[in-house]
Residue frames relative to the residue before (quaternion, step in Angstrom):
aa qw qx qy qz dx dy dz
M 1.0000 0.0000 0.0000 0.0000 0.00 0.00 0.00
K 0.3502 -0.7633 0.5071 0.1938 3.56 -0.66 1.09
K 0.3189 -0.7332 0.5739 0.1770 3.52 -1.09 0.82
S 0.3361 -0.7311 0.5582 0.2023 3.54 -1.03 0.77
F 0.1813 -0.7729 0.6026 0.0819 3.56 -1.05 0.82
P 0.1996 -0.8126 0.5357 0.1139 3.59 0.02 1.25
L 0.5149 -0.6337 0.4830 0.3162 3.53 -1.13 0.70
S 0.4727 -0.6507 0.5106 0.3041 3.55 -1.09 0.69
F 0.6563 -0.5053 0.3792 0.4124 3.54 -1.28 0.35
E 0.6438 0.5339 -0.3280 0.4392 3.58 1.00 -0.81
A 0.6467 0.5122 -0.3227 0.4641 3.60 1.00 -0.80
I 0.6447 0.5050 -0.3161 0.4791 3.58 1.01 -0.83
Y 0.6335 0.5337 -0.3214 0.4588 3.57 1.02 -0.83
Q 0.6652 0.5035 -0.3129 0.4541 3.59 0.89 -0.87
L 0.6620 0.4958 -0.3079 0.4703 3.59 0.96 -0.85
F 0.6683 0.4980 -0.2987 0.4649 3.58 0.91 -0.91
S 0.6593 0.5075 -0.3141 0.4572 3.58 0.94 -0.85
L 0.6201 0.5347 -0.3474 0.4571 3.61 1.03 -0.71
I 0.6568 0.5064 -0.3134 0.4625 3.58 0.92 -0.90
V 0.6621 0.5063 -0.3069 0.4595 3.59 0.92 -0.91
V 0.6615 0.5086 -0.3104 0.4554 3.59 0.93 -0.90
I 0.6357 0.5270 -0.3337 0.4548 3.61 0.94 -0.83
I 0.6697 0.5016 -0.2984 0.4591 3.58 0.89 -0.95
M 0.6899 0.4916 -0.2893 0.4457 3.58 0.84 -0.97
V 0.6917 0.4763 -0.2901 0.4589 3.59 0.80 -0.99
H 0.6666 0.4965 -0.3139 0.4589 3.60 0.90 -0.89
A 0.6269 0.5331 -0.3409 0.4544 3.60 1.03 -0.73
V 0.6506 0.5045 -0.3153 0.4719 3.59 0.98 -0.81
Y 0.6631 0.5039 -0.3089 0.4593 3.57 0.97 -0.83
V 0.7002 0.4668 -0.2815 0.4610 3.58 0.87 -0.92
G 0.7554 0.4242 -0.2175 0.4496 3.56 0.92 -0.90
L 0.8176 0.2433 -0.1041 0.5114 3.60 1.06 -0.60
I 0.7675 0.4326 -0.2475 0.4031 3.55 0.42 -1.26
R 0.7314 0.4309 -0.2712 0.4536 3.62 0.66 -1.02
P 0.6385 0.5015 -0.3650 0.4557 3.68 0.88 -0.65
R 0.6646 0.4884 -0.3125 0.4713 3.59 0.94 -0.83
A 0.6510 0.5141 -0.3178 0.4593 3.59 0.98 -0.82
D 0.6464 0.5135 -0.3238 0.4623 3.59 0.99 -0.82
E 0.6272 0.5262 -0.3369 0.4650 3.60 1.03 -0.73
I 0.6678 0.5029 -0.3003 0.4592 3.57 0.91 -0.92
L 0.6703 0.4936 -0.3023 0.4645 3.60 0.92 -0.89
A 0.6421 0.5127 -0.3299 0.4647 3.60 0.99 -0.78
R 0.6551 0.4998 -0.3142 0.4715 3.58 0.96 -0.81
Q 0.6537 0.5056 -0.3152 0.4665 3.58 0.96 -0.79
A 0.6364 0.5253 -0.3321 0.4569 3.60 1.00 -0.77
T 0.6496 0.5114 -0.3153 0.4660 3.57 1.01 -0.79
L 0.6772 0.4887 -0.2922 0.4661 3.57 0.90 -0.92
L 0.6583 0.5050 -0.3160 0.4601 3.57 1.03 -0.75
A 0.6269 0.5259 -0.3397 0.4637 3.58 1.08 -0.67
E 0.6812 0.4744 -0.2892 0.4768 3.59 1.06 -0.69
D 0.8003 0.0874 -0.0115 0.5930 3.57 1.07 -0.77
K 0.3300 -0.7851 0.4948 0.1727 3.56 -0.33 1.26
S 0.6743 0.4874 -0.2998 0.4668 3.57 1.18 -0.43
Y 0.3851 0.7367 -0.4777 0.2845 3.59 1.30 0.08
E 0.3138 -0.7541 0.5538 0.1620 3.55 -0.89 1.00
I 0.3229 -0.7621 0.5339 0.1729 3.56 -0.59 1.18
K 0.2310 -0.7834 0.5663 0.1109 3.56 -0.73 1.11
R 0.4522 -0.6942 0.4968 0.2584 3.53 -1.03 0.82
S 0.1378 -0.7780 0.6109 0.0508 3.52 -1.03 0.89
V 0.5644 -0.6021 0.4405 0.3535 3.57 -1.10 0.69
Y 0.6278 0.5440 -0.3402 0.4408 3.58 1.00 -0.76
V 0.6707 0.4675 -0.2948 0.4948 3.58 0.97 -0.83
L 0.6212 0.5775 -0.3355 0.4099 3.55 1.03 -0.77
I 0.8061 0.2645 -0.1237 0.5147 3.60 0.97 -0.80
R 0.4025 0.7839 -0.4192 0.2187 3.60 1.25 0.15
D 0.6692 0.5699 -0.3072 0.3646 3.61 1.00 -0.74
Y 0.6882 -0.5159 0.3339 0.3857 3.54 -1.31 0.40
E 0.6198 0.5511 -0.3513 0.4344 3.58 1.05 -0.67
Q 0.6571 0.4914 -0.3117 0.4791 3.58 0.97 -0.80
E 0.6131 0.5393 -0.3460 0.4621 3.58 1.05 -0.71
A 0.6572 0.5004 -0.3059 0.4735 3.58 0.94 -0.89
C 0.6407 0.5268 -0.3297 0.4508 3.60 1.01 -0.77
F 0.6613 0.4893 -0.3122 0.4752 3.59 0.96 -0.80
I 0.6125 0.5379 -0.3470 0.4638 3.59 1.05 -0.70
L 0.6742 0.4895 -0.2938 0.4685 3.57 0.89 -0.94
L 0.6471 0.5255 -0.3249 0.4468 3.58 0.96 -0.85
L 0.7011 0.4631 -0.2797 0.4645 3.59 0.80 -0.98
W 0.6137 0.5299 -0.3508 0.4686 3.59 1.09 -0.64
A 0.6513 0.5012 -0.3132 0.4759 3.57 0.95 -0.86
L 0.6448 0.5155 -0.3246 0.4617 3.61 0.98 -0.78
A 0.6264 0.5274 -0.3382 0.4639 3.59 1.06 -0.70
I 0.6503 0.5042 -0.3090 0.4769 3.59 0.98 -0.87
M 0.6854 0.4818 -0.2832 0.4667 3.56 0.88 -0.95
G 0.6154 0.5479 -0.3473 0.4476 3.58 1.06 -0.69
Y 0.6454 0.5117 -0.3148 0.4716 3.57 1.02 -0.82
K 0.6893 0.4759 -0.2878 0.4642 3.58 0.85 -0.95
G 0.6525 0.5128 -0.3168 0.4592 3.57 0.97 -0.79
T 0.6431 0.5202 -0.3176 0.4637 3.57 1.00 -0.82
M 0.6591 0.5023 -0.3092 0.4666 3.58 0.95 -0.85
T 0.6527 0.5106 -0.3201 0.4591 3.59 0.97 -0.80
I 0.6561 0.5003 -0.3101 0.4723 3.58 0.93 -0.88
K 0.6393 0.5269 -0.3227 0.4577 3.57 1.01 -0.80
Q 0.6877 0.4720 -0.2843 0.4727 3.57 0.95 -0.87
R 0.5974 0.5796 -0.3625 0.4193 3.58 1.10 -0.60
R 0.5632 0.6128 -0.3894 0.3946 3.58 1.13 -0.49
L 0.5761 0.5876 -0.3804 0.4221 3.59 1.16 -0.48
L 0.5736 0.5979 -0.3838 0.4077 3.59 1.15 -0.47
D 0.6626 0.4949 -0.3026 0.4738 3.57 1.22 -0.43
K 0.6349 0.5150 -0.3278 0.4735 3.59 1.28 -0.12
D 0.3930 -0.6948 0.5526 0.2397 3.54 -1.19 0.62
L 0.1256 -0.8338 0.5360 0.0402 3.55 0.10 1.32
I 0.7267 0.2549 -0.1837 0.6109 3.58 1.27 -0.39
P 0.0794 -0.8511 0.5175 0.0389 3.61 0.30 1.22
L 0.1761 0.7789 -0.5723 0.1865 3.55 -0.02 1.34
A 0.4043 -0.6827 0.5497 0.2614 3.52 -1.00 0.81
E 0.6275 -0.5371 0.4003 0.3969 3.55 -1.20 0.52
G 0.7692 0.3210 -0.2650 0.4848 3.55 -0.84 1.03
M 0.5856 0.5651 -0.3806 0.4392 3.59 1.22 -0.31
R 0.2061 -0.7861 0.5771 0.0814 3.55 -1.13 0.70
I 0.3018 -0.7188 0.5978 0.1869 3.54 -1.28 0.54
L 0.2149 -0.7729 0.5885 0.1004 3.56 -0.74 1.11
P 0.6823 -0.4942 0.3294 0.4263 3.63 -1.17 0.40
E 0.6821 0.4854 -0.3001 0.4571 3.60 1.01 -0.74
D 0.6299 0.5399 -0.3394 0.4433 3.61 1.24 -0.22
T 0.5059 0.7042 -0.4092 0.2839 3.59 1.20 -0.42
R 0.6181 0.5594 -0.3632 0.4161 3.60 1.02 -0.68
D 0.6550 0.5091 -0.3178 0.4591 3.60 0.96 -0.83
W 0.6755 0.4793 -0.2969 0.4752 3.58 0.95 -0.86
S 0.6137 0.5433 -0.3477 0.4553 3.59 1.09 -0.65
R 0.6366 0.5280 -0.3299 0.4551 3.58 1.00 -0.78
K 0.6316 0.5351 -0.3385 0.4475 3.60 0.99 -0.74
I 0.6682 0.4745 -0.3021 0.4869 3.57 0.99 -0.78
Q 0.6656 0.5017 -0.3042 0.4613 3.58 0.99 -0.79
A 0.6186 0.5508 -0.3401 0.4453 3.59 1.23 -0.34
L 0.4529 0.6816 -0.4539 0.3525 3.59 1.26 -0.03
P 0.6285 -0.5087 0.4048 0.4271 3.63 -1.18 0.37
T 0.6594 -0.5626 0.3277 0.3760 3.56 -1.08 0.74
D 0.6765 0.5031 -0.3125 0.4377 3.60 0.85 -0.90
Q 0.6720 0.4604 -0.2964 0.4985 3.60 1.14 -0.60
R 0.6479 0.5465 -0.3245 0.4199 3.57 0.97 -0.83
E 0.6922 0.4741 -0.2729 0.4707 3.59 1.13 -0.64
S 0.4992 0.6609 -0.4269 0.3630 3.59 1.26 0.07
L 0.7099 -0.4740 0.3261 0.4063 3.54 -1.33 0.30
L 0.7025 0.5098 -0.2953 0.3993 3.58 0.69 -1.06
P 0.6860 0.4566 -0.3161 0.4700 3.67 0.73 -0.86
K 0.6558 0.5107 -0.3227 0.4527 3.60 0.98 -0.76
A 0.6380 0.5118 -0.3305 0.4709 3.59 1.02 -0.72
L 0.6421 0.5102 -0.3185 0.4755 3.59 1.03 -0.79
L 0.6500 0.5126 -0.3152 0.4641 3.58 0.97 -0.82
A 0.6392 0.5285 -0.3277 0.4524 3.56 0.97 -0.83
A 0.6708 0.4903 -0.2980 0.4700 3.58 0.96 -0.85
L 0.6578 0.5099 -0.3112 0.4589 3.60 0.95 -0.84
Q 0.6759 0.4921 -0.3012 0.4585 3.56 0.90 -0.89
R 0.6504 0.4990 -0.3246 0.4719 3.58 0.98 -0.78
F 0.6560 0.5018 -0.3165 0.4666 3.60 0.97 -0.80
G 0.6481 0.5237 -0.3205 0.4505 3.57 1.04 -0.74
L 0.6885 0.4785 -0.2757 0.4701 3.58 1.09 -0.69
T 0.8044 0.3041 -0.1354 0.4922 3.57 0.85 -0.96
G 0.3008 -0.7614 0.5185 0.2469 3.58 1.09 -0.62
N 0.5709 0.5825 -0.3678 0.4467 3.56 1.27 0.37
I 0.4247 -0.7292 0.4798 0.2403 3.57 -0.69 1.11
Q 0.6385 0.5290 -0.3314 0.4501 3.59 0.98 -0.80
D 0.6306 0.5217 -0.3360 0.4661 3.58 1.04 -0.73
A 0.6405 0.5193 -0.3275 0.4613 3.60 1.00 -0.76
A 0.6588 0.4927 -0.3057 0.4793 3.59 0.95 -0.87
A 0.6493 0.5137 -0.3167 0.4627 3.59 1.01 -0.79
A 0.6309 0.5320 -0.3376 0.4526 3.61 1.05 -0.72
A 0.6551 0.4950 -0.3121 0.4779 3.59 0.97 -0.85
H 0.6551 0.5128 -0.3089 0.4609 3.57 0.95 -0.87
A 0.6628 0.5097 -0.3105 0.4522 3.58 0.92 -0.89
Y 0.6638 0.4939 -0.3203 0.4613 3.58 0.95 -0.81
C 0.6477 0.5092 -0.3224 0.4661 3.61 0.95 -0.82
T 0.6439 0.5214 -0.3220 0.4581 3.58 1.01 -0.79
S 0.6732 0.4848 -0.2988 0.4717 3.59 0.91 -0.90
E 0.6421 0.5096 -0.3272 0.4700 3.58 1.04 -0.72
G 0.6243 0.5292 -0.3371 0.4654 3.58 1.05 -0.70
E 0.6535 0.4999 -0.3099 0.4764 3.57 1.02 -0.79
R 0.6282 0.5278 -0.3374 0.4615 3.58 1.06 -0.72
L 0.6532 0.5023 -0.3121 0.4729 3.59 0.93 -0.87
E 0.6271 0.5367 -0.3250 0.4616 3.56 1.07 -0.76
S 0.6859 0.4860 -0.2867 0.4596 3.57 0.91 -0.91
E 0.6388 0.5438 -0.3309 0.4321 3.59 1.09 -0.66
L 0.6174 0.5280 -0.3487 0.4673 3.58 1.26 -0.21
S 0.4125 0.7379 -0.4600 0.2716 3.59 1.27 -0.03
M 0.6325 0.5268 -0.3442 0.4516 3.61 1.01 -0.72
V 0.6561 0.4978 -0.3172 0.4702 3.59 0.95 -0.85
R 0.6504 0.5006 -0.3220 0.4720 3.59 0.99 -0.77
Y 0.6151 0.5294 -0.3513 0.4668 3.59 1.04 -0.66
I 0.6447 0.5095 -0.3215 0.4705 3.58 0.97 -0.82
A 0.6379 0.5240 -0.3264 0.4604 3.58 1.01 -0.82
W 0.6569 0.4701 -0.3057 0.5041 3.60 1.14 -0.59
A 0.6686 0.5332 -0.3079 0.4169 3.59 0.98 -0.85
I 0.6013 0.5931 -0.3731 0.3840 3.62 1.00 -0.70
P 0.6867 0.4341 -0.3135 0.4916 3.69 0.78 -0.80
S 0.6090 0.5566 -0.3585 0.4367 3.58 1.06 -0.66
V 0.6396 0.5010 -0.3226 0.4856 3.59 1.00 -0.80
G 0.6285 0.5350 -0.3322 0.4566 3.58 1.04 -0.74
F 0.6603 0.4961 -0.3101 0.4709 3.58 0.98 -0.78
L 0.5894 0.5483 -0.3695 0.4643 3.58 1.12 -0.59
G 0.6450 0.5076 -0.3196 0.4734 3.57 1.02 -0.76
T 0.6109 0.5496 -0.3441 0.4542 3.56 1.09 -0.69
V 0.6622 0.4964 -0.3007 0.4739 3.56 0.93 -0.92
R 0.6617 0.5026 -0.3152 0.4584 3.59 0.91 -0.88
G 0.6706 0.5082 -0.3075 0.4445 3.59 0.91 -0.89
I 0.6627 0.4911 -0.3117 0.4717 3.58 0.93 -0.85
G 0.6280 0.5341 -0.3343 0.4568 3.58 1.04 -0.75
D 0.6624 0.4894 -0.3084 0.4760 3.58 0.95 -0.83
A 0.6390 0.5286 -0.3303 0.4507 3.59 1.02 -0.79
L 0.6589 0.4941 -0.3144 0.4721 3.59 0.96 -0.78
G 0.6414 0.5299 -0.3260 0.4490 3.57 1.11 -0.68
Q 0.7296 0.3766 -0.2285 0.5231 3.59 1.20 -0.41
A 0.3028 0.7831 -0.4982 0.2166 3.58 1.20 0.34
Y 0.6140 0.5644 -0.3599 0.4181 3.61 1.04 -0.67
K 0.6171 0.5384 -0.3482 0.4562 3.59 1.13 -0.62
A 0.6282 0.5334 -0.3363 0.4559 3.57 1.05 -0.75
I 0.6223 0.5354 -0.3373 0.4608 3.56 1.07 -0.73
E 0.6873 0.4690 -0.2732 0.4827 3.56 1.10 -0.74
G 0.6406 -0.5539 0.3173 0.4268 3.59 1.27 -0.08
D 0.6243 0.5108 -0.3432 0.4812 3.60 1.28 -0.16
I 0.0258 -0.8469 0.5304 -0.0288 3.56 -0.09 1.28
F 0.4405 0.7230 -0.4580 0.2710 3.61 1.23 -0.11
G 0.6609 0.5129 -0.3143 0.4487 3.59 0.90 -0.87
V 0.6547 0.5071 -0.3134 0.4647 3.57 0.99 -0.83
T 0.6769 0.4854 -0.3032 0.4630 3.60 0.88 -0.90
T 0.6243 0.5320 -0.3429 0.4579 3.59 1.06 -0.70
S 0.6698 0.4895 -0.2987 0.4717 3.59 0.94 -0.86
L 0.6470 0.4924 -0.3222 0.4849 3.58 1.00 -0.74
G 0.5907 0.5606 -0.3569 0.4576 3.55 1.16 -0.58
V 0.6048 0.5390 -0.3412 0.4768 3.58 1.06 -0.76
A 0.6641 0.5308 -0.3049 0.4292 3.55 0.90 -0.98
F 0.7672 0.3770 -0.2082 0.4753 3.57 0.71 -1.03
N 0.6229 0.5499 -0.3510 0.4316 3.61 1.03 -0.66
S 0.6561 0.5175 -0.3196 0.4466 3.58 0.92 -0.86
T 0.6602 0.4914 -0.3079 0.4774 3.59 0.97 -0.81
L 0.6394 0.5372 -0.3256 0.4434 3.58 0.95 -0.87
I 0.6951 0.4692 -0.2782 0.4683 3.58 0.79 -1.02
A 0.6544 0.5268 -0.3194 0.4385 3.58 0.93 -0.89
L 0.6810 0.4811 -0.2977 0.4650 3.58 0.89 -0.87
L 0.6369 0.5205 -0.3339 0.4604 3.60 0.99 -0.74
L 0.6749 0.4834 -0.2955 0.4727 3.58 0.90 -0.90
S 0.6320 0.5337 -0.3321 0.4532 3.57 1.04 -0.74
L 0.6321 0.5288 -0.3298 0.4605 3.59 1.02 -0.78
V 0.6524 0.5087 -0.3105 0.4682 3.58 0.96 -0.88
L 0.6776 0.5047 -0.2962 0.4453 3.57 0.89 -0.96
M 0.6698 0.4951 -0.3115 0.4574 3.59 0.88 -0.86
F 0.6009 0.5488 -0.3556 0.4597 3.59 1.08 -0.64
L 0.6935 0.4621 -0.2752 0.4794 3.59 0.92 -0.89
V 0.6060 0.5454 -0.3539 0.4583 3.60 1.07 -0.68
H 0.6334 0.5370 -0.3280 0.4505 3.55 0.98 -0.84
H 0.6915 0.4709 -0.2871 0.4665 3.60 0.89 -0.88
L 0.6264 0.5171 -0.3453 0.4701 3.61 1.04 -0.64
Q 0.6477 0.5079 -0.3147 0.4728 3.57 0.96 -0.85
L 0.6386 0.5193 -0.3236 0.4667 3.57 1.00 -0.77
L 0.6312 0.5322 -0.3263 0.4603 3.59 1.01 -0.80
E 0.6908 0.4757 -0.2827 0.4654 3.58 0.91 -0.90
E 0.6472 0.5159 -0.3255 0.4573 3.59 0.97 -0.79
R 0.6509 0.5041 -0.3182 0.4701 3.58 0.98 -0.80
Y 0.6217 0.5411 -0.3420 0.4513 3.57 1.05 -0.71
V 0.6570 0.5036 -0.3104 0.4672 3.58 0.92 -0.88
L 0.6704 0.4907 -0.2995 0.4691 3.60 0.90 -0.89
D 0.6612 0.4982 -0.3088 0.4682 3.58 0.97 -0.81
A 0.6282 0.5275 -0.3373 0.4618 3.59 1.06 -0.70
E 0.6492 0.5023 -0.3185 0.4742 3.58 1.00 -0.78
A 0.6458 0.5032 -0.3187 0.4776 3.58 1.01 -0.77
Y 0.6083 0.5493 -0.3468 0.4561 3.60 1.08 -0.70
C 0.6435 0.5208 -0.3231 0.4586 3.59 0.94 -0.87
E 0.6609 0.5009 -0.3069 0.4670 3.57 0.97 -0.80
E 0.7146 0.4742 -0.2586 0.4445 3.56 0.88 -0.98
H 0.8022 0.3345 -0.1513 0.4709 3.58 0.84 -0.98
L 0.7826 0.3018 -0.1786 0.5143 3.61 1.17 -0.28
T 0.7393 0.4638 -0.2809 0.3993 3.56 0.42 -1.21
R 0.7022 0.4768 -0.2890 0.4429 3.59 0.85 -0.85
H 0.6533 0.4922 -0.3155 0.4811 3.58 1.30 -0.20
L 0.5204 0.6453 -0.4204 0.3689 3.59 1.23 -0.13
Q 0.0043 0.7846 -0.6191 0.0318 3.52 -1.12 0.75
T 0.3851 -0.7538 0.4914 0.2049 3.55 -0.86 0.96
Q 0.7669 0.2813 -0.1578 0.5548 3.62 1.10 -0.58
C-alpha cells in the first residue's frame, strides 16, 4: 500500500510564489522594459548611422532588457519571498520569549513528579505556538527531568534540541544560498552569449558598422553587472536572516535556563 506524502505549507508557498514572481516580472518586461529598450536602441542606431562620432548613452532599460537579467530578477524576488516567509515566522516565534510559559514565582521549585503537570500546560498552547522551538525545548527538558530526575540531563536535552533546531534552520536556507549562487552564474551565461554574438558580427565591424557588435558586448557586460549587484544584495539579506535565526536559537536556550532549569530540584 503506497503512502502519500502531502506537501508542507512552506513548499506550496515557495512553488506559488515562484509562479507569481515569474508572471509579474515577465509582464513588466514584456509590457514596459523591452519596448522602451527597443525604442532607445533603435534611436541610438539611427543617430549613430547619421553621426559616427555619436556617443551612445547607457539607459537603465537597455541595461536590464535581456533574458539573463530577467531571470536574475525572478530568482532574486523568489529568494526574497522565501526569506520573507522565514523571517516572518522567526519574528512571530520570538514573541514567545516575552511570555512566561513556566509561571513560577521566585523561590519555587519543580520536582520530577511535577513535570507532567507543567508539560500539560505547555501542550495546551495553540498549535502554532506549541510547534515552535521554545515550547518544544521546554517540553524536552521537562520530559527528560521527569524520566531521569537529573538537572544536567534536562539542561542537556534543551541544549540538544536548540542545537538541532539551529541546524535545521541553517539547512532550510540552502535553497536561498543556491539562488545566491545561481544569479551570478546566469549573469555569466549572458556574458558568454553576448561575446558569442559579438564575434558573430565581427565582419560588420570591419565594414564600419559597429552598432551590432557594441550591442552584443553590452549584453555580455550588462548581464554580469546586474547579476553581481543582485547577488551582493541577496547575500547581505541572507546574512541578516541567518543572524536573526541564530539569535533566536540562542535566546531560546537562555530562556530555558532562566525560566526552567534553575527552578528544577531533585529533592
